[in-house]
C-alpha positions, 0 to 999 in steps of 0.5 A: 430168244431165250435171253429176252427179259420182260418186266412182267416175266411173261413172254408174249401170250406165254404167261408167267403163272404162280401157284394158285396159293400164291395167288390167294387173298384171305377173304376173297371168294367168287360166291355169295352164300347165306350165313350157315346156321350155328352148329352144335360143335359137340355133335362133332366128337371134338373134331371141329376144325381149328384152323383155316382149311388150307385152300386159297381165296379167289375169285371167279375170274382168277380161277378161270384164268389160272386153269386156262393158263396151266392148260395152255402149258400142256401138251396133248395129242391135240397140240401136236405129234406124240411118238411115245412108244408102247403108248399109242397116243392116237387121235381120239374121234369126237364122235366116240366122245359125243356118244359117251355124253348122251343122255341115257348113257352118261347119267345112268346109275350102277344101282338102277333096276336091271329093267331100266338099263337094257340098253347099257347092258346092250352096249356091254353085250355088243362090245363083248361080242365084237372083241370075242369076234376080233380075237377068235375067242370064246369068252371075254371078261369085261370088268377089268378096269385097265391093262394091268388089272386085265393081267391080274384077272387073266392070271387069277383065272389060270390060277383058279384052273389049276387049283381046281384040277389038282395042279395048285403047285404050279406057282412059277410064271415065265416072263421074257425079258422083252414083255411089258414091266407090268407083267411080272408085277401082276404075276407076283401080286397073284402069288407066282414066282416070276422067272425071266426068259432071256431075248435072243439077238433078234429081240424076241424070245430065246426059244430054247432057253424058254424050253429049258425052263419049262416044268410041271410047276409053270402055270403059264408064260406071259408073252407081249406080242408085238413085244415091247421092242416093237417085233412080232414073236415070229416063233410064237406058234412053237412057244404055244406048243411047248407051253401046252405040252408042259400042261401050262397056259399062254398069257398074251399081253395085248397092249400092243393089239393095235398093230394087229387087230383085224389082221390076226385072230389070236386064238389061231396063235395058240393064246389062252388069254389076253387082256386088250387095252380099250384105251389104246386100241379102240379110242379113249383119251388116256394118260395121267392115270386113266381112264382105262379099260382092260377086257380079258379074253379067255379060252374054253378052258378058262372061260368058266372061271371068268370074274363076276359080273357078266351078261347073258341072254335071259327070257325077259332080255339081257341080264347081269349075273352076279352070283356064280349059282345063277349060271350052270358050270361057272366058277368065277374066282371072284369079282375084280372091280365094283360094279360092271367095269368102265362103262364110259370107255366101253361106249367109246370103244364101241362107238369107234368099232362100229364107225370104223367097222372091221375093214377100217380097224384092219386099215388102221393096224396097217397104217400104224405099222406103215408109219412106223416102218416109215420112220425106221426107214427114214431114220435107221441110216443116221440113228442106230436101229436096235435090230435088223428088219421091219418092225410092227407099230413102233420102232426102236433105236439105241444111243450108239449114234450118240457115242462120243458126242457127250450127248445122252439120250436125255439131252437129245429128248430135251432138245426135242421139246424146244423143237416143239415135239414131245419126246419119244419113249426113253430108256425103255425097253430096258433090254436096249442100252439108251433106248429110243422108242417111237410109235407114230400110230396110224393117225399121223399124216406123212407130212407130220412124219416128215417134219419129225423126221426133219427135226430128229435128223437135224439134232442128230447132226448137231450132236455130231457136230459137237454142239454139246452145250445146246443139248445140255441147256435144253429145254431152253424155250419152255415155261420151265427149264430142265429139272433136276429129276433125281433130286425131285424123286428123292426129295419131292415136295408134295405140299405147299406151305406158305413161304416154303415154296415157290413157282420157281 
C-alpha cells in the first residue's frame, strides 16, 4: 500500500498539504475593506513598514480547507486510544465544555466589579471546597496555572514559612529519582539546592538512603505518589514521619492524583502540600502547552502563606482578597498569576466533579487502576515488566524483551503509529532503560484495550521474528515518514523563507 504512487500526490482522502505560505498568491484575499485613509508616517517615528508583512495571500476557501486538512492529520483523544503514561489523556465530557461556554461565564472580564461576578466567585469557592474535601487539607491556593506552577507555589510557601520562623538556612530539597522531572526544576527556580534520593529495587523511594540525607538544612522532600513508575509509595507514612521529625515539610506531586482521588485523603498520609492538575484529574483537554490549572492544597502551617488572591465569605457575599491586610493572620508570599487563576478550567473541573459526585470519582480512580493492571497482566508474559507486583494507574515495561532483535523502543513505538495507535510514553522514567510507559485511563473500554494488546503482542512477535527492516522504516502509512529527530533538534528550521523550505 505504501508503494502506491498517485499523479496528485494525494492518497484517497488523505490529501497532500503544502505549507500555507506555498499556497500564497500575491494580491489574493478573502475580504473586501475600504481603502484606508492616508497616514502621516511621521507619527510612527521612522518605524513604518518598508516591506510586505510576510503573511500569505489566500482566499477564504483556501484558508478553511488548509486548516481542515491539517486537523485531519492530527491524532487526539477523540480519534482513538492515547496510552501516554503520566499524561492522563482521557475523554473529556462534552457537558463540561458546554458549561464553560455558557453566557455569563465565558464573557466575564477580570476587571468587573466584584458585585457583578458573585457567580464566578462562587465557582472558585465551590471548587476550592471540593478540592479541600477530597484531599482533607484545610486550605488551597487556586491561582497556579498548571502543575509545575503549583509546585513553585507550594515551594514558595514552604520557603516563606521557614524564613518566617528563623529557618532561612533550610535550602536543600530532597527529590527522589522516581519523581516527575519538573520537581527539581521548580526547586531550583525557588532558590533551593536539589539533592536526589535513589530508588530501591522495587521502584520506590529508598527510605534508608532518604533518612541518611536528612539534616537541619532540608526544607522539604518532594515525592510523586503514585510515582513515575506507576507505583504507590508503600512507605509513605514512614517518609512523612521522618521528614517532620527533621523539621522539614512533605511536598507531594499530585500529577498522578487521578489514581487515588476519592480513595485516599492525602492529609492522612502526612502530606503538607500538593498541587492538583485539574486538567488531568478533573476534565480539561490539554496538551500542546495548555490549558492547565494547578491548585495547591496546603496544611495548617502553610495556609497563612498562600498567595493572593483568594475568595472569602463576607457580609455582602463572596469577596476576593487582593491585599494581605484584608485578612488577619494572612502572610501571603505574593502573587503567582495575574487575575484569579485559570477560570475556564475551574468551570470544567467543577462541572465534572458535580456530575460525577464523590462516588463517581472514586469509581473513575478504581477503573483507571483496573485498566492499567489489565494491560500489565495481559502483556507482562511477553513484554518485560520493570517491577514485580501490581501497578496503579499506569504500567511500566522496559526494552529487555527486545534484546538482540535489533529493534529499539523508538522503533517499536513508530510501528504502533502504522497500526493506528498513538505510541506510549518512551524512555521515561529515566530510571528504567528503554522504558515503555502506558496509561490507559478509566475512560477506555475493554474492547479498546484488547485491540491495543493484540497489536502490541503482534509487534513483539514480529520483532522476535527478525522483521527489523519493517520497524526501521516505520511509520510508512503516515503523511510524513520517520524524521531525523536528532538533526531537527540540533538545527531546527523555525522560519519559512521563499525557496528555502518545502513541505517534504
